[in-house]
N, C-alpha and C positions, 0 to 999 in steps of 0.2 A: 184841856186834856188833848193830847195828840192822838192821832189815828192809831198809832202803834200801841200806846198805853190803853186806849179804849178796847182794842181787840185782845190785849193781854188780860185785861180785867174781865172781859166777856168770857174768855176761855177759862179763867180761874173760877168764875161763878158757875159755869156749866159743869166743871169738874166737881165742885163742891156739891151742887145739886145732885149729880149722878152718884156721888159717894154717899150722900144722905139717903137717897132712894135705895141703894143697895144695902145699906146698914139697916134700913127699916124692914126689909124683906125678912120674913120669919125663916128660920132654918128648917131644913128637911128633917123629917122624923122617920127613922128606920123602924118600921113596925115589927121587925123581927128581933130587935135588940133594945128598944126604947124602954125606959122606966115608966112607971105609972104617971109620974109628973110630966115627963116628956110627951107621952100619949095624950094626956089631958090638955096639952097646949093646942091640940087640933080642934078645929071648929066643930062644935056639937059633941065633943067627947069630954065628959066630966070624969070625976074620980071613979065612979062605979063602972062606967063603960071602959075606962082605961084598965081597971082590974079585970074586967071580963075579957078584954083582949089578951091580957097576959095569961089568964087561965086557959083560954082557947088555944093560945100558942103553945103552952106547956102540954096540953092534952093532945093536940093535933099536929104539932111540929110547925116548922116555919111556913109563913105565908109565901105563896109563889106568885101572887099578883095582888095589887091593891084591892081589886074586886073581891078577893077572899075575905076582906074585912066584913062584908055584908053577911057572912056566915055566922058572925058573932051576934048573939041575941041583943036586940036593941039598936043595931047599927044597920042602916039601910043604904040603898044605892045613892040617895041624895047626900048623905053624910060623906060617903066615899068620894063622890063627884066634887063636893065643896072643898075637899082637902087634896084633890088629885095633884096639885102642884107642890104639895108639901110632903107627900108620902113617898118614902124610899124603901127599897127592899135590900139595899146593900149599904 
């Protein structure tokens, strides 16, 4: 293997690894528009908590911050923190 082909192979492998890592990252969930199924994809949020989020959202309007999720019965600050990188408001 020549030096050029070695580096070309190395660059290709790095690109593939980066692509797989990005593909494995879960999508952000907009807590103001997400369906129950989308909300349930968050860590620590099952079907009943997802429905509670939707009920809260309908009764109180849009969330203005991720921390507002802790106002929903059964959802604490730890759950919000565990999902901070996946929660979106837009």
